[in-house]
Every structure is written in structure tokens, then in C-alpha cells.
N, CA and C of each residue as an Amber inpcrd file, in Angstrom:
protein
   600
 -26.8550000  31.1460000 -46.9240000 -27.8500000  30.2860000 -47.1800000
 -28.7270000  28.9940000 -46.2700000 -30.1330000  29.9790000 -46.4310000
 -31.2330000  29.1400000 -45.4980000 -31.0260000  27.8040000 -45.3680000
 -31.0530000  26.8110000 -44.5210000 -31.8520000  25.5930000 -45.0600000
 -32.4370000  24.8810000 -46.0030000 -34.0110000  25.9310000 -45.4750000
 -34.5780000  25.7240000 -46.8760000 -34.1830000  25.7030000 -47.9750000
 -34.0100000  27.1680000 -48.4490000 -32.4670000  27.0320000 -49.4860000
 -32.1440000  26.3060000 -49.9700000 -31.1640000  25.8320000 -48.7940000
 -30.0390000  24.5080000 -49.8570000 -30.7010000  23.3700000 -49.9380000
 -31.7520000  23.1730000 -48.7700000 -31.6680000  21.5600000 -48.8820000
 -32.6050000  21.8150000 -51.1550000 -33.5180000  23.2710000 -51.1750000
 -33.8210000  22.9530000 -52.7750000 -32.6120000  23.1200000 -53.6420000
 -31.4250000  23.8410000 -53.3440000 -30.5040000  24.2480000 -54.7390000
 -30.1000000  22.5340000 -54.5870000 -29.6720000  21.6820000 -53.5530000
 -28.9220000  20.3640000 -53.4680000 -30.4600000  19.6710000 -53.7430000
 -31.4030000  19.5930000 -54.4580000 -32.3490000  19.0510000 -55.0380000
 -32.4020000  18.9080000 -56.5930000 -31.6880000  19.9600000 -56.9230000
 -31.3740000  20.7700000 -58.2810000 -29.8300000  20.4250000 -58.1630000
 -28.9310000  20.0700000 -57.6500000 -27.3940000  19.8710000 -57.6350000
 -27.1360000  19.3830000 -59.4790000 -26.4000000  19.7740000 -59.8210000
 -25.6230000  19.4760000 -61.1100000 -23.5900000  18.9450000 -60.3330000
 -23.7480000  17.9460000 -60.5300000 -22.2090000  17.2400000 -60.7720000
 -21.1520000  18.5680000 -61.1460000 -20.3180000  19.6320000 -60.5110000
 -18.8740000  19.9630000 -60.9300000 -18.1630000  19.0880000 -61.8700000
 -18.1900000  19.4660000 -62.9800000 -16.8940000  18.4080000 -64.4130000
 -16.3480000  19.2250000 -64.6240000 -16.3400000  20.6310000 -64.4210000
 -15.6160000  21.5840000 -65.2880000 -14.1940000  21.8640000 -64.8050000
 -13.2150000  21.6710000 -65.3340000 -12.0760000  22.9100000 -64.4940000
 -12.6410000  23.7780000 -64.0040000 -10.9690000  23.9230000 -63.0040000
 -10.7700000  24.6690000 -62.0320000  -9.8500000  25.9630000 -62.0420000
  -9.9620000  26.7640000 -62.9740000  -9.3280000  28.1370000 -63.6090000
  -8.8510000  29.2370000 -62.0270000 -10.0080000  28.8570000 -60.9920000
  -9.9560000  30.3610000 -60.3120000  -8.5930000  29.4870000 -58.9780000
  -8.9510000  30.0510000 -58.0980000  -8.0700000  29.6930000 -56.4700000
  -9.0490000  28.7950000 -55.9280000 -10.3780000  28.8610000 -56.3800000
 -10.2560000  27.1820000 -55.9910000 -12.4160000  27.5000000 -55.9090000
 -12.7900000  26.3760000 -55.2440000 -14.3550000  26.5060000 -55.5510000
 -14.9230000  26.9050000 -54.7570000 -16.1660000  27.5930000 -54.7000000
 -16.9070000  27.5500000 -53.7210000 -17.9400000  26.8460000 -53.3890000
 -18.2720000  26.6000000 -52.1720000 -18.9050000  25.4370000 -51.6920000
 -20.7180000  25.7360000 -50.8280000 -21.0490000  25.2630000 -51.0910000
 -22.8710000  25.6970000 -49.9630000 -23.0970000  24.8560000 -48.8300000
 -22.2020000  25.2090000 -47.5390000 -22.0270000  23.8210000 -46.6580000
 -23.0030000  24.3020000 -45.6410000 -23.5360000  23.4720000 -45.2050000
 -24.5860000  23.6180000 -43.6090000 -23.8390000  23.5600000 -42.1090000
 -23.6990000  24.3470000 -41.5520000 -23.5200000  24.6070000 -40.4100000
 -23.1740000  23.3820000 -39.5790000 -23.8780000  21.9710000 -40.0060000
 -23.8290000  20.5670000 -39.0920000 -22.9750000  19.9390000 -40.2560000
 -22.5690000  20.6120000 -41.7700000 -21.1530000  20.3440000 -42.1100000
 -20.0160000  20.4810000 -42.3110000 -20.0130000  21.6660000 -41.8280000
 -18.4560000  23.0410000 -41.8680000 -17.3900000  22.0290000 -41.0350000
 -17.3930000  21.4700000 -40.4830000 -15.9670000  20.9430000 -39.9300000
 -15.4580000  19.8100000 -40.3960000 -16.4000000  18.9760000 -41.0070000
 -15.7720000  18.0140000 -42.2360000 -14.8610000  18.9750000 -43.4910000
 -15.7730000  19.8740000 -43.7440000 -14.8770000  20.7070000 -45.1240000
 -13.8970000  21.1150000 -44.2400000 -14.5660000  21.4140000 -43.5350000
 -12.7770000  22.3980000 -42.6690000 -11.5070000  21.2620000 -42.6670000
 -12.3230000  20.2440000 -42.4910000 -11.2500000  18.4550000 -42.1790000
 -10.3420000  18.5860000 -43.1990000 -10.7620000  18.8020000 -44.3780000
 -10.4550000  18.2310000 -45.6440000  -9.5960000  18.9710000 -46.3950000
  -9.5500000  20.3000000 -46.0940000  -8.7310000  22.1120000 -46.2490000
  -9.6020000  23.1970000 -46.8950000 -10.6930000  22.9400000 -46.5560000
 -11.8330000  23.6670000 -46.9430000 -11.6920000  25.5760000 -45.5470000
 -11.6930000  26.4030000 -46.4380000 -11.2690000  27.6130000 -45.7600000
 -12.5030000  28.1340000 -45.8440000 -12.7090000  29.3810000 -44.6180000
 -13.7140000  29.9060000 -44.5010000 -13.2690000  31.0350000 -45.1900000
 -14.5830000  32.0370000 -46.1810000 -14.1570000  33.8550000 -46.2330000
 -15.3170000  34.7270000 -45.5360000 -15.1110000  35.1350000 -44.6920000
 -16.1050000  36.2420000 -44.0140000 -16.7520000  36.6650000 -45.2640000
 -18.1090000  37.2990000 -44.9170000 -18.4540000  38.8580000 -45.6640000
 -17.6930000  40.1820000 -44.8450000 -17.2820000  40.5980000 -45.9670000
 -16.6870000  41.9380000 -45.9110000 -17.9240000  42.7880000 -45.5290000
 -18.7560000  42.7020000 -43.8790000 -19.6030000  43.9400000 -43.5690000
 -19.6400000  43.9810000 -42.7370000 -18.5810000  43.9940000 -42.2130000
 -18.5210000  43.9600000 -40.6710000 -17.5040000  45.1600000 -39.7650000
 -17.3810000  44.6000000 -38.4530000 -15.9950000  45.8380000 -37.7470000
 -14.5590000  45.2820000 -38.9600000 -13.9390000  46.3860000 -38.8520000
 -12.9140000  45.8310000 -39.5240000 -12.9440000  45.1380000 -40.1220000
 -13.9150000  45.6310000 -41.6150000 -14.1620000  44.9610000 -42.2770000
 -14.6170000  43.4250000 -42.6100000 -14.3290000  43.2270000 -41.4550000
 -15.2660000  41.3920000 -41.3710000 -16.2810000  41.8200000 -40.8560000
 -17.4090000  40.8200000 -40.8060000 -18.4570000  40.1180000 -39.9900000
 -17.8070000  39.9330000 -38.3050000 -18.7260000  40.2010000 -37.6280000
 -17.9530000  39.7500000 -36.1140000 -18.8420000  38.1260000 -36.2900000
 -19.3670000  37.5700000 -36.7570000 -20.1970000  36.5970000 -36.6830000
 -19.4000000  35.6140000 -37.1910000 -19.2520000  34.6710000 -37.1030000
 -17.8690000  33.0780000 -37.3830000 -19.2060000  32.8250000 -38.3210000
 -19.9720000  32.0120000 -38.2090000 -20.3100000  31.2170000 -39.2810000
 -21.8140000  32.0780000 -40.2900000 -22.8760000  32.7760000 -39.7320000
 -23.7690000  33.0900000 -40.4690000 -23.7850000  34.1650000 -41.6690000
 -22.2060000  34.6840000 -41.5570000 -22.0800000  36.1260000 -42.3630000
 -20.8370000  35.5860000 -43.4120000 -20.5780000  34.8680000 -44.9780000
 -19.5090000  34.4470000 -45.2350000 -19.9690000  32.6810000 -45.8260000
 -18.5440000  32.3310000 -46.6970000 -19.2820000  31.1650000 -47.4550000
 -18.0450000  30.3400000 -47.0330000 -17.8260000  29.1190000 -47.0570000
 -16.0720000  27.8790000 -47.2420000 -16.1890000  27.9030000 -48.8290000
 -15.2070000  27.3780000 -49.0410000 -14.4590000  27.3840000 -50.1790000
 -13.5080000  26.2730000 -50.4070000 -13.4350000  25.7270000 -51.3410000
 -11.9460000  24.2750000 -51.2320000 -11.0730000  25.2030000 -52.1750000
  -9.5250000  25.1560000 -52.3290000  -8.7140000  25.6340000 -52.9890000
  -8.3760000  24.5420000 -53.6750000  -8.3790000  24.9730000 -55.2800000
  -8.0230000  23.9490000 -56.3690000  -7.2220000  22.9790000 -56.0290000
  -5.9580000  23.2880000 -55.3910000  -5.1080000  21.9500000 -55.3190000
  -5.0320000  21.6370000 -54.4410000  -6.5710000  21.3530000 -53.5640000
  -6.2750000  20.1250000 -52.8160000  -8.0120000  18.8780000 -53.4330000
  -8.2080000  20.0790000 -54.8440000  -9.3100000  18.9390000 -55.6020000
  -9.0030000  17.6280000 -56.1770000  -7.6280000  17.3810000 -56.3160000
  -7.4830000  15.9790000 -56.3690000  -6.5670000  15.3200000 -55.0350000
  -6.5880000  15.7120000 -54.2950000  -5.8330000  15.2340000 -52.9460000
  -7.0640000  13.8690000 -52.5190000  -6.0130000  12.2060000 -52.4140000
  -7.0140000  11.5290000 -51.6650000  -7.6810000  12.0820000 -50.2290000
  -8.5520000  11.6440000 -50.0960000  -9.3890000  11.6370000 -49.0610000
  -8.9440000  10.2140000 -47.7710000  -8.4540000  10.7630000 -46.5710000
  -8.3210000   9.6360000 -45.7920000  -9.2280000   8.7640000 -45.5000000
  -8.6550000   7.3000000 -44.7680000 -10.4320000   6.7980000 -44.5480000
 -11.1000000   7.0860000 -42.8830000 -11.0730000   8.1320000 -42.6430000
 -11.5830000   9.1300000 -41.4460000 -12.2910000  10.1980000 -41.4670000
 -13.2930000  10.2220000 -42.4930000 -14.0310000  11.1940000 -43.2630000
 -15.0830000  10.3360000 -43.6820000 -16.0810000  10.6450000 -43.6180000
 -17.1000000   9.8260000 -43.8310000 -17.7300000  10.0040000 -44.9430000
 -17.8050000   9.5800000 -46.0000000 -18.5170000   9.2310000 -47.5930000
 -19.4720000  10.2020000 -47.4850000 -20.6430000  10.4930000 -46.6950000
 -21.9230000  11.0430000 -46.7580000 -21.7230000  11.7360000 -45.3660000
 -21.8060000  13.4750000 -45.5650000 -22.6080000  14.3300000 -44.6710000
 -23.4490000  14.8040000 -45.1620000 -24.0090000  14.7820000 -46.3380000
 -25.0780000  15.4690000 -46.7310000 -26.2070000  15.9180000 -45.6080000
 -26.3600000  17.0050000 -44.8100000 -27.7280000  16.6430000 -44.3430000
 -29.0750000  16.2340000 -44.5140000 -28.9760000  16.6090000 -46.0910000
 -30.1030000  15.4050000 -46.6100000 -30.4200000  14.4840000 -47.5950000
 -29.2190000  13.9420000 -47.4060000 -29.0790000  13.0180000 -47.7430000
 -29.6780000  11.8590000 -47.0210000 -31.0230000  10.9670000 -47.3990000
 -31.5320000   9.5190000 -46.0970000 -30.0140000   9.0150000 -46.4460000
 -29.1590000   8.9070000 -46.9780000 -28.0150000   7.8360000 -46.2500000
 -27.4690000   8.0030000 -45.1320000 -27.2740000   9.7820000 -44.8000000
 -26.4870000  10.3000000 -43.7140000 -27.7270000   9.6400000 -42.3250000
 -29.0460000   9.4860000 -42.3680000 -29.4950000   8.6970000 -41.6000000
 -29.4010000   7.4440000 -41.2650000 -29.4100000   6.7190000 -42.2110000
 -29.4720000   5.3060000 -42.5260000 -28.2150000   4.2500000 -41.6080000
 -28.0620000   3.9670000 -40.7490000 -27.3880000   3.1490000 -39.8960000
 -26.5490000   2.5760000 -40.8560000 -26.5580000   2.0100000 -41.7960000
 -26.0490000   0.8520000 -42.8660000 -25.1730000   1.8380000 -43.2830000
 -25.2860000   3.1000000 -43.5160000 -24.7630000   3.5120000 -44.3400000
 -23.7330000   5.1430000 -43.6320000 -24.2660000   5.3960000 -42.4330000
 -23.6760000   6.2890000 -41.8760000 -22.3120000   6.5200000 -41.1670000
 -22.0400000   5.0390000 -40.8330000 -20.9150000   4.4980000 -40.8810000
 -19.4800000   4.1640000 -42.1940000 -20.5630000   4.8070000 -42.9890000
 -19.2820000   4.3640000 -44.3640000 -18.0120000   5.4650000 -44.2860000
 -16.7340000   5.1720000 -44.4750000 -15.8610000   6.3830000 -44.3940000
 -15.3270000   6.5850000 -46.3330000 -14.5140000   7.2010000 -46.5930000
 -13.7920000   7.2990000 -48.0500000 -13.0740000   5.9470000 -47.5670000
 -13.0520000   5.9630000 -49.2630000 -11.8920000   5.3050000 -49.9030000
 -11.3560000   4.8510000 -50.4980000 -10.3840000   6.1100000 -50.7330000
  -9.8230000   6.7110000 -51.7530000 -10.6110000   7.4290000 -52.5180000
 -11.6850000   8.2650000 -52.6020000 -12.5200000   9.1790000 -53.0380000
 -11.1080000  10.6730000 -52.8850000 -11.8840000  11.3530000 -54.2940000
 -10.7600000  12.7370000 -54.0870000 -11.5220000  13.6260000 -53.2440000
 -11.0410000  14.7840000 -53.2040000 -11.8810000  15.7510000 -52.1250000
 -13.0760000  16.6440000 -53.5710000 -12.7180000  16.4230000 -54.6940000
 -13.9340000  17.6620000 -55.5630000 -14.6410000  15.9420000 -55.6300000
 -14.5610000  14.7910000 -55.6150000 -15.4520000  13.3030000 -55.2990000
 -16.4640000  13.3930000 -54.6370000 -15.5920000  13.7380000 -53.0680000
 -16.2360000  14.3040000 -51.7690000 -17.1060000  15.1210000 -52.1430000
 -17.4370000  16.6490000 -53.0170000 -17.3360000  17.3840000 -52.7200000
 -19.2580000  17.3140000 -53.4780000 -18.8910000  16.3080000 -54.7560000
 -19.5050000  16.3040000 -55.4540000 -21.1960000  15.1940000 -55.1360000
 -20.4260000  14.6720000 -54.0760000 -21.3590000  12.9470000 -53.7750000
 -21.9080000  14.1190000 -52.7300000 -21.7420000  15.2550000 -51.6880000
 -22.0100000  15.8280000 -50.8180000 -22.7520000  17.0770000 -51.2350000
 -22.8560000  16.9960000 -52.7310000 -23.4390000  18.2570000 -53.3550000
 -23.5520000  19.5970000 -52.8260000 -22.0920000  19.6420000 -52.6770000
 -21.5760000  21.0800000 -52.3010000 -20.8490000  22.3680000 -53.0770000
 -20.0400000  21.7440000 -54.0710000 -19.8480000  22.8730000 -55.0540000
 -20.9500000  24.0340000 -55.7890000 -20.4190000  24.9680000 -55.9950000
 -21.3260000  26.5010000 -56.1910000 -20.8730000  26.6890000 -57.5450000
 -19.9290000  26.9260000 -57.1550000 -19.0490000  27.6320000 -58.5110000
 -17.8680000  27.9680000 -58.1780000 -16.5720000  28.7050000 -58.7840000
 -15.6730000  29.0400000 -59.2750000 -15.2980000  30.2370000 -58.0960000
 -14.1870000  30.3900000 -57.2790000 -14.2330000  31.2800000 -56.1390000
 -12.2480000  32.1900000 -56.5720000 -12.2850000  33.4330000 -55.9160000
 -11.3740000  34.0940000 -56.5090000 -10.6430000  34.4210000 -57.7770000
  -9.2890000  34.7550000 -57.5390000  -9.1500000  35.1940000 -58.4770000
  -8.9040000  34.3160000 -60.2480000  -8.5490000  34.4980000 -60.9850000
  -8.2610000  33.3940000 -62.5440000  -6.8100000  34.2980000 -62.5280000
  -6.4540000  33.0470000 -62.6660000  -4.7730000  33.4940000 -63.4720000
  -4.8950000  32.6470000 -64.7690000  -4.3790000  33.6420000 -66.1410000
  -4.3420000  32.8950000 -67.4880000  -2.5400000  31.9990000 -67.4740000
  -3.4570000  30.5750000 -68.0210000  -2.6820000  29.2310000 -68.0860000
  -3.0620000  28.8690000 -69.4940000  -1.6460000  28.0680000 -69.8520000
  -1.9970000  27.2660000 -70.7560000  -2.9460000  26.6630000 -70.8450000
  -3.7720000  25.7430000 -70.0580000  -4.7750000  25.0420000 -69.4900000
  -6.1650000  26.0880000 -70.2080000  -5.7680000  27.1540000 -68.9520000
  -7.1490000  27.8720000 -69.5970000  -7.2570000  28.2760000 -70.7100000
  -5.5680000  29.2330000 -71.4690000  -6.0630000  29.4650000 -73.2630000
  -6.5960000  28.5700000 -73.9130000  -6.0830000  27.0350000 -73.8500000
  -6.2750000  25.9880000 -74.2610000  -7.5200000  25.8830000 -74.2970000
  -8.6140000  25.6080000 -73.4540000  -9.9780000  25.7930000 -72.9540000
 -10.7470000  26.4320000 -73.6370000 -10.5630000  28.4980000 -74.1560000
 -11.1180000  28.5370000 -74.5940000 -10.8610000  29.0270000 -75.7350000
 -10.1190000  28.2800000 -76.0610000  -9.7700000  28.0870000 -77.8820000
 -10.1240000  26.6090000 -78.2370000 -11.5510000  26.1220000 -77.2970000
 -12.1140000  24.9240000 -77.6760000 -13.6900000  25.7320000 -77.2990000
 -13.7210000  26.2080000 -77.2040000 -15.3910000  27.3090000 -76.5370000
 -15.5260000  28.1530000 -77.2950000 -16.5830000  28.7860000 -77.1690000
 -16.9140000  29.7720000 -77.6430000 -17.2790000  31.5120000 -76.6660000
 -16.9630000  32.2550000 -76.4900000 -17.7100000  33.5790000 -75.7770000
 -18.5710000  34.5580000 -76.3150000 -19.5470000  35.0850000 -75.4210000
 -20.2860000  35.4770000 -75.9560000 -19.1540000  37.4270000 -75.5020000
 -19.6170000  38.3780000 -77.1020000 -19.2130000  39.5430000 -76.1180000
 -20.2130000  40.6500000 -75.7510000 -19.7050000  41.4670000 -74.8130000
 -19.9120000  42.0460000 -74.5870000 -19.1720000  43.9170000 -74.4430000
 -19.9570000  44.4110000 -75.3780000 -18.5100000  46.0140000 -75.3560000
 -19.5000000  46.3690000 -73.7880000 -18.0780000  47.1040000 -73.7840000
 -18.5360000  47.9070000 -72.0900000 -18.0210000  49.7910000 -72.8850000
 -19.2590000  50.1220000 -72.6640000 -19.4390000  51.7680000 -73.0720000
 -19.6010000  52.4470000 -71.8110000 -18.4190000  53.4750000 -71.8920000
 -18.7950000  54.3690000 -70.2960000 -18.9100000  55.8070000 -70.4080000
 -19.6650000  56.6620000 -70.7060000 -20.2510000  57.8220000 -71.3260000
 -19.8710000  57.5740000 -72.5590000 -20.1450000  57.1870000 -73.4370000
 -20.3480000  57.3960000 -74.2580000 -18.9970000  56.9670000 -75.2190000
 -17.7870000  56.6350000 -74.6140000 -16.7450000  55.5090000 -75.4330000
 -16.7320000  54.3130000 -75.1230000 -16.5370000  53.4530000 -75.7800000
 -16.3480000  52.2180000 -75.4890000 -14.9500000  51.9190000 -74.9070000
 -14.7400000  51.2670000 -73.7600000 -13.4900000  51.4360000 -73.0280000
 -12.9730000  50.0250000 -73.3320000 -13.1770000  48.9890000 -73.0650000
 -13.1670000  47.5400000 -73.8200000 -14.3370000  46.6910000 -74.4710000
 -14.3560000  45.2940000 -74.3750000 -14.5450000  44.2430000 -74.1000000
 -14.6060000  43.8960000 -73.2410000 -15.9050000  42.8320000 -72.4570000
 -16.5940000  41.8800000 -72.1560000 -16.4760000  40.1440000 -72.6750000
 -15.6680000  39.3620000 -73.0920000 -15.7030000  38.0360000 -73.3400000
 -16.2450000  37.4890000 -72.2390000 -17.2970000  36.4020000 -72.6090000
 -17.8320000  35.5140000 -71.4550000 -17.7930000  34.0580000 -71.8740000
 -17.4330000  33.0460000 -71.1240000 -17.4340000  31.8600000 -72.0330000
 -18.1210000  30.7170000 -70.6690000 -19.1340000  30.7850000 -70.9180000
 -20.4120000  30.2340000 -69.4250000 -20.5210000  29.3910000 -69.4740000
 -19.7150000  28.1820000 -70.2580000 -19.1340000  27.0270000 -70.1210000
 -17.8830000  26.3830000 -69.3400000 -17.1420000  27.5740000 -69.3890000
 -15.9450000  27.2390000 -68.3430000 -16.1200000  28.1430000 -67.1330000
 -17.1320000  28.8760000 -67.3690000 -17.2410000  29.9670000 -65.5460000
 -16.2690000  30.9580000 -65.6450000 -15.7890000  31.4240000 -66.7760000
 -14.6790000  32.4210000 -66.5380000 -14.9500000  33.7020000 -67.8230000
 -14.8300000  34.7590000 -67.3060000 -14.8880000  35.6650000 -68.4240000
 -13.0550000  36.5730000 -68.8350000 -13.5860000  37.6220000 -69.5670000
 -11.8440000  38.4830000 -69.1630000 -12.3520000  39.5470000 -69.7120000
 -11.8960000  40.9310000 -68.9270000 -11.8580000  42.5740000 -69.7100000
 -10.8900000  42.5580000 -70.6360000 -11.2040000  42.9910000 -71.9870000
  -9.8200000  43.1920000 -73.0960000 -10.6330000  44.9220000 -73.1360000
  -9.4240000  45.9040000 -73.3730000  -9.3280000  47.6320000 -72.9090000
  -9.3420000  47.2800000 -74.8870000  -9.8420000  48.5600000 -74.8550000
 -10.2370000  48.4080000 -76.3900000  -8.7010000  49.3130000 -77.2660000
  -8.8440000  49.1250000 -78.4990000  -7.4550000  49.6250000 -79.4060000
  -7.0500000  48.9100000 -78.7280000  -6.1660000  47.9630000 -78.8460000
  -5.4470000  46.7250000 -78.4950000  -4.6970000  46.3370000 -79.7000000
  -3.2440000  46.0520000 -79.6530000  -2.7120000  45.3400000 -80.5730000
  -3.3080000  44.1500000 -80.7830000  -3.4490000  43.2250000 -81.9970000
  -4.0280000  42.0410000 -81.4500000  -3.2400000  41.0180000 -80.9330000
  -1.5170000  41.2150000 -81.4300000  -0.3110000  40.8140000 -81.0700000
  -0.1630000  40.4140000 -79.8660000  -0.7260000  41.4200000 -78.9140000
  -0.2930000  41.6400000 -77.5200000  -1.5860000  42.3010000 -76.7640000
  -2.7640000  40.6640000 -76.6950000  -4.1880000  41.1240000 -75.7290000
  -3.4920000  41.0470000 -74.2720000  -3.9420000  42.1390000 -74.3860000
  -3.7540000  42.5660000 -72.4000000  -5.8150000  41.6810000 -71.9180000
  -5.4990000  41.2200000 -71.1010000  -6.7720000  40.6180000 -70.6730000
  -6.6390000  40.3360000 -68.5490000  -7.8020000  41.3470000 -68.7940000
  -7.7220000  40.5300000 -67.0220000  -9.1140000  39.1480000 -67.0490000
  -8.8660000  38.4840000 -66.3950000  -9.5440000  37.1770000 -66.2180000
 -10.6460000  37.2890000 -65.0090000 -11.5600000  36.9470000 -65.5210000
 -12.9210000  36.7270000 -63.4340000 -13.3470000  35.3150000 -63.9070000
 -13.2370000  35.3040000 -62.7570000 -14.7620000  34.1630000 -62.2730000
 -16.1300000  34.5690000 -62.6300000 -17.2730000  34.1990000 -62.9660000
 -18.1840000  34.5460000 -63.8370000 -18.9880000  35.6040000 -62.3420000
 -18.6630000  35.6380000 -61.1400000 -19.6290000  36.5880000 -60.5470000
 -18.6690000  37.8370000 -60.2510000 -17.2040000  37.6300000 -60.5100000
 -16.4020000  38.9170000 -59.7280000 -16.4990000  39.3840000 -61.8800000
 -17.3500000  38.8460000 -62.8090000 -17.2160000  39.6010000 -64.1100000
 -18.6650000  40.4590000 -63.6360000 -19.6750000  39.7290000 -63.1590000
 -20.8420000  40.4780000 -63.0420000 -20.4510000  42.0100000 -62.1900000
 -19.5730000  41.7300000 -60.9190000 -19.5640000  42.7180000 -60.0520000
 -18.7770000  44.2000000 -60.5980000 -18.0560000  43.3800000 -61.6790000
 -16.8950000  44.8250000 -62.6270000 -17.8440000  45.2100000 -64.1060000
 -18.6690000  45.1480000 -64.2470000 -20.0020000  45.1380000 -65.0990000
 -20.9850000  46.1180000 -64.2170000 -21.3940000  45.1940000 -62.7640000
 -22.4150000  46.8150000 -62.3880000 -21.9370000  47.9930000 -62.1100000
 -20.0110000  47.8570000 -61.3270000 -19.6310000  49.0860000 -61.1910000
 -19.4350000  50.3120000 -62.0810000 -19.0570000  49.4150000 -63.5880000
 -19.0010000  49.7240000 -64.0710000 -20.3770000  50.8230000 -65.2020000
 -21.5090000  49.7860000 -65.0810000 -23.2090000  50.3540000 -65.1060000
 -23.2800000  51.8160000 -64.3130000 -22.9250000  51.5940000 -62.7400000
 -23.3940000  52.5730000 -62.2070000 -22.5300000  53.9550000 -62.0250000
 -20.6940000  53.5180000 -62.7540000 -20.6060000  54.9310000 -63.2490000
 -21.3220000  55.4130000 -64.3670000 -21.4380000  54.5280000 -65.2290000
 -22.6120000  54.7510000 -67.0520000 -23.5610000  55.8030000 -66.2720000
 -24.6330000  55.4230000 -64.7060000 -25.5570000  55.8210000 -64.6330000
 -25.4300000  57.6310000 -64.3340000 -24.3290000  57.3540000 -63.3240000
 -23.8920000  58.8990000 -62.6310000 -23.0680000  59.5760000 -63.4680000
 -22.5220000  58.9160000 -64.1720000 -22.2140000  60.4280000 -66.0410000
 -23.2830000  60.4670000 -66.5410000 -24.4560000  60.2760000 -66.8490000
 -25.5470000  60.1790000 -67.0550000 -26.1100000  61.1670000 -66.4290000
 -26.3740000  61.3700000 -64.8470000 -26.9240000  62.1260000 -64.5290000
 -26.3360000  63.5900000 -63.6860000 -25.2260000  63.5990000 -64.3680000
 -24.1320000  64.8110000 -63.9260000 -24.4470000  65.6940000 -65.5030000
């Protein structure tokens, strides 16, 4: 994300208040902020578009993410409270030296407007099943070459989706769980197969 795009994105930032059902949270981080994110446990995910499957550029091609198990960790006093390069507090001498005082990683990421969405694989858990039982999904039948192969269920408020194959025994529901990003990718791949089938 370019600097101006990041500024606009942060101007419209909504704090992350949802549960994290995936491996972690994907972040939008500026180059000048990356060392702080790394210091609190953030990880770098390079884009798979370069040599040997990964980009040769270290920062420009990829993104940072925070593992879910780190979100409740209390930060030490050596981490500045505000590192957001667009926050006026970051350029104010009275605030610049403020350090974290018992903030969790999640609170710090929200204060610095970095959380974009969930990242990685979603694993079925009691917490996830309880959350979806208290929410409503939209259903999207998936048809491939004229045959229904299953249904995508999307819980937008939870940022998760599942795919259930057709003709299941209702007592034994097999689901593949996805973040919304991954579900879109799977849907697009199936749509491509559908188009190829129609062209043949």
C-alpha cells in the first residue's frame, strides 16, 4: 500500500473489535513503523511472485501480520505508545516519548490503526461454532458446469466463510473454513473453472 493510500485508509479506520478465528490479523504497516511491529511479534509474509516462489524485494512485496496468540500479550515499557506516522501525537514532543503502559498488542495495533483483516487458515473451534450460532450467514450456491457442488456460507460480521459440499448428511457436516479473502480466492478459482467449462 502506497503512503497516500495508507493515509486515506487510516483516516477511515475502524478499530478491530471482532474475535480472531484465523492464524492472526493482517496489518497495514508503513516502512517506518515495521521495526516496532517486528519487536512486538509481527511476522512478514512475502508475496509469492518472485524467484523460488518469493519476491526478491524485502519490504515492498508482501505484508505484516500478527499471530493470534500474541494479541492478548501485554507490551513492555520499551515500546512507544504511538508509532503511526500520520498521528499528530507522533510528531509532538510531549507525546513522542510516551511508552506503553500495560497495553495489549491488540490495543496497540488499534491505537496505531494497523489492523486490516484476518490472516491465514481458519480452524473450527468451539468459539467459532458458538459465534456462528449467534450470527446469520448469507448462502451462495456454487455451481460448476451445471452441477451444484456445494454452498458457501458467509458470516460478514465475523469475517469468516465456510464451504459445504453438496448432499451431506446433516448430522455430519464437513466444512472447509476460510477468511473472507481466501473464500473470495476459492470462489474466483471455481468461477474460472466454470468459464473454461463453458468455453469448451
